[in-house]
N, C-alpha and C positions, 0 to 999 in steps of 0.2 A: 359779326358775332354783335348780338342787340347792347347795347351800353348799360342796359340794367343788368348787365352777369356781371358790371365791375359794382354796381352794389352791394352784391350778395357777395364778391371778392371783397370787399374789406368790410364785411359785417363778419367773411368768414374769419381774416387778418384779426382784427382786436378780438373774438369772442378765443380765436388761438393763442393770442396775445394770455391774455385774462388766466384761462387756465393754465398755464405753462411758467406764465413771468414767476411764480409765486416760488419757485424750486431757487431761483438765485437770491430771493428776499426772505428766505427761513430763517436766517444769522439774525438779520436786520430786524426783523419783526419779532425774533423773539426777547433781544435784547430791549427793544423800545418798551414792548409791553410788560415785560417781566414773567416770560412763561417759561418751559422748556424748550428744548430746539423739537422733542416729539409732539407736543403740543403744538408748536407752530406748523409742524408734517401735516397735522388735522386739516388747514387750513386747503390741502392738496387734497386729501382723502375724503374731505365732508361735499367738497367741491364736487368731486368724480361722482359721490354716491349722488349727488342732485342731478345731474347729466344720465345717469346708471338709470331712477326712478323716472327721470322728463323723459326720455325716449319714448318708450314703448306707453307709460299714462299718458302723457300729454299728448301725445302724437293722437291717442285712438278717442281722448276725450274731444278736440277740438277737428275732426277730422272731418267733420260736416260745414265746418266755417269757410266764411271766404279765403280762400291761401293769402291775398297781401295782409289782413284785416291780421289774422295771425302772427306775420312776418313780424308787421310793426308794432303791435302788441308784443313779441318776443324779445324787440330790438329794444323798447321803451322798457322793461321788464328787466334786462342787461344792465339799460345806462344806469338805472335806477338801486342795480344792484352797486355796480363798481361807486356810483356817486355814497351811497350807504357806507363802503368798504372806504372811502379818501375820509367820510368823517365819522367814523367806528369811535367810538369813546373808549373801547374796551374789548379783550379778547371775543366774550361773546356776541357782542355787535356785529364783529369782521366775522366771526362762524355763520352769522344766521345772510350777512349777506356774501356771503362763498357761496350758499347751498342757492339764494334766490338767483344770482348768476347763472349757478350748474344747470338749473332746471328749465331757464330760457336757452342752454348751451343744446339740453337735452333735442328741445322739440326744432331747436332750427336747423341743425343738421340732416333732420328726419325729411323735412318738407322743405328743406333747399334746394335740396337735389330734384325733386318735384318740381318746383318753381322756375329752376336750373334751365332742363328740360323740356319744359311748354313755353319757353320762351321763344325755340329753334325749331326745326324743320326737325324729321326722325332719324335723317342723317350723321348731325352735329350734334346728338343729344350727351356721347359721351365726351365728346370736347367740351359740352358747355359744365358739365359733371366737373371734368380737369381743371378747367379755367376757374370754377369756384374754390377747390381744395386747393388751389394754388395759392390762397391766402393763407392754409391754417401750414404750409412747409414756410412760404416766406417770415408767416410770424413764428417759427420755429428758429430760423436761420438770423431774422432782424430783431420782431418784436420783443422778442426774451432778452438779449442780451440789451437793446438801448433799455427796455421798462429795468430791467436788473442795474444797469448805469444810472438811470433816473434816481430811481429809490435807494443807490447806496449811496450819493451827490444831495439829494433833495429831499433827501426822505420818503421811507416807501410809501406813505400816503398821495406823492406825488403821482407815482406811478399807476394808480387807481382812477385819479380824477383826467390823465392825458389819456387812458383807456375810456374812459367815458366821454371823453372832446371825440376821438373816431369812431365810438358809437350813436351818437349825435351826428355826423356828418353821413356813417351810415343808413339810417335812418333817415333823414333829408333826403339822401339817394333813392331811396328805395320809395318812399311816399312818391317821388317826382316823375320817376322815372320806370318804376317796374306796374304795367298796365294792371288795370283790376278785373279784367271778364278773365282772368286765370281758368285752365280746366282741371277739375279737381278727380280726382282719382276714388272711387270708391273706398269708403275705409273701412279695416278690413273688421272681419268679423270675431268673438270671441272664441267660438269653434275653431275658427284657421288660427289666431293667436296660441293657441292652448295647444294646439296642434303639434306649430312648432319649439315648442314649450316642451313638450313631452316626448318627441321623438328622440331617444337615444343616438342616433347619430349626429345632428345636429346640438344636441347638450354633448355629446363628446366638446364637435369644432368650438363650441362655447366655453371649454374646461378650458381645452390648448390656448385661448385669446385670453383668458385670467389668468391663468399660470405665466406665459409668455411677460404677459407685460406687469405682473404681479412681482415677477422675477427683477426684470428690470426698473423698477420704479423700486422697487424694497432699498437701493443704493440711489438712484436717482436722485430721491426728493432731500438725498444729503448731500447730494454735490458738492453745494456752495460751502458748507461747514467742512469739509473733508478736504475741499483744496484752498479752504483758509487754516483750519486748526490744524494738520495732518501736514499737508504739502508747502504751507506757509505764504501762500501768497495773498495779497492784499487786495482790497476791494475794486477798483480798476483790473486789476492781471483776470477776475473771478469773473468779469463782465467779458472781457476780448477770451478767455477761453470757451465761456457759453456762448460767445459767435463763433468760433472754430466747431465747437461743438454740434450748433445748428446749422453751418454748411454740410460739413459728416454726415446728417441729418439727413439734408434733402439730395444729399449723392446717394446714400443708402437706401433711400426711400425706391427714387428713380431706377436703382441698378435692383432692387428688390423684388418689384415688378418685371424686369427682363428676364432675371431668374425665374419667375413664375410660371413665364409666358412658355420661355424653350426649356425648361428643366420638368415641368410642372406642379405646384402647391407641397406636395408632400419632400420631394425631392429639394427644392427649394426651401424650405422649411426645417430640415434636418441640417443642410447646409448652416443656415445661419442660426439656430438653437444652438449648435457647436459651437459657432464662433465667439456666439456672447457666452457663454458658457466658460469658454477661455480665458476670453476678456476680464469677464467679472474677477474670477481668480487672477486675473494679473494685476487687475487693479486692488486687490487684498495685500498684494507684496510692493506696486510701483508707487501708491498713494504718497506715501514718505518721502520719496524720492523726485523733484517739483519736473526735471525734466522727460522723466518717466512718466509720471501722472500725465503730465500735456499731451505726449504722444499715445498714452492707454484710452483717456479721454476720446480722443478725436477718431483711433479706429470703432470706440465702444458708438462715438454716434452715428458709424456707418451701418453698423448691425441691431442698436437698439429699436429702429423704427422699420428697419427691412423688412421684418415680416409680417408688415401692413397688408401689403398687396397681394401674398401668399395667399392668408386669412382671411381677407374678403374674398379673394376669387373662394377656396376651398369651402366657405359657405355659403357662395353661390351653389356653387355645383353639386354640394350634398342635399341641398332644398331643390334645384331642379330635380333629381335623382326620386328623391322622397316624400316632397310636398308643393307639389312643380306650382301650386296654386298660392303658396305663400310665399315664394323668392323674395320679397320687397319687404318682408315680414322678418324672416329671416336673416336677411343682410342685416336690418335694421336694429337688430335683438345682437348681432355682433358689434356694434358702435357701442352697445351698452354694457356688453360684454370686456370691451377695452377698458372703460370707465372703474368696473368692477374692479377689473384686476388693477389700478391707477391705485383706485381706494385701498383695495387690501395690500398690496405692496408697500403703501406709503405708513399705512399702520404697524404690519410687521416691521418695518424699519425704523419706527418710532420705541417698540419693544424691544429692540436691540440695541438702538441706542440707549435706551433709558439703564439697559444692564450691564451692557458689553463696550467695545469701542465702536469709534464711527465706522470704521471701515471693514470690522464685521458685517456691514451691512452690505458689503460686494460678493463673498464666497455663501451668504445666507440667500443673495439673491439668486446665485449662479447653481443652488442647489434645489428652486422654484422653478428655474429654465428647464433644470435637466428631467424636472416632472414631465412638463410641458413640450421634451424633447421624446418622453418616454410613451407618451398619450400620441403624440405624434407618428411614432412607428407601430403603434397599435391599431390607430386608423387607417393607414396606407397597407398593412396586413389586410384589417379587412375589405378593403378595395379590392384586394387584386382577390380575394379568396373570392369574393359578391363575382368579380367580373369572370373569374374559373368557374363557378359554377354557372353562370350563364351561358358560358361559350358550350361548356358540357350539357347543356340542355339542348 
């Protein structure tokens, strides 16, 4: 594999760390800036909103530009956003910094896959994309707990400075290693984008993605305060639990992919969403008991992100069936849907925390995931109905 791929992987690691590290820092930032937990939780949702806007809009706007220049520009914007977060004098400027960084994130994963595949031969394209996305998985396993530990021991600003440094190394690596003459795919037409956005079967998958992730992030956004205020853990213990959660996420992601391959996406998503509902309901009861809380979080990690492969495979299958000329667009919009779910979940979680107990975010999240499960069953029913109609003809 070309060494340029590892520059992309490092970029993915830095970007993944920036998105999710804030979850472990919500109580620290809230205390330091003198804002409420729900207000600090908005730092998760507004970043995700930046990703959701950045992915389709900025990808379309930069479609005709040189891929390498776009990549370097994105990493520069990412570094600037994190440096602004490091030096943010108050809550408002920190929000601005998060939105800026989110915009860079959205476009990076849209064009990063294209760049990764252009660096290798046709038979190695899937492996190249997998290597780049390893950066995101490693960010969840090590970047987030390490960033949380840095933030809790050296101040939350230090975390953003460290991530900026990683971004700078990735920028230099990309400038030196990524070739200038990358092939450009033809940008999607407005008609193609509209066809994807208005097709009911694809909209249904996006809604499943939004609700599936929204339910998880209703509780996950406030995991650190739950562990501190309800379970009674200290800062260092929370960092360690985040590490355990990250390892569990990595396992769940791999196993979720194998389940989707073996069982098909609908059956795999049914199992994963059902498990997620049970775990979130269990967290409502176990949070007050430290050992039970840790075990619940460990199992939660395995289910929380296990739906990603199934959802991505399913949206590609549906796109190939209904809009075969716009499969890439459909896949990219599902990434935006993930982040709309994150934004929606953290906002709902904020309202819950404002008027109810921290642990109420868990059963509320379970209710949202139950909606995703119901829509998954509906989509599966329509698939079977369509197949029987085709067979009858």
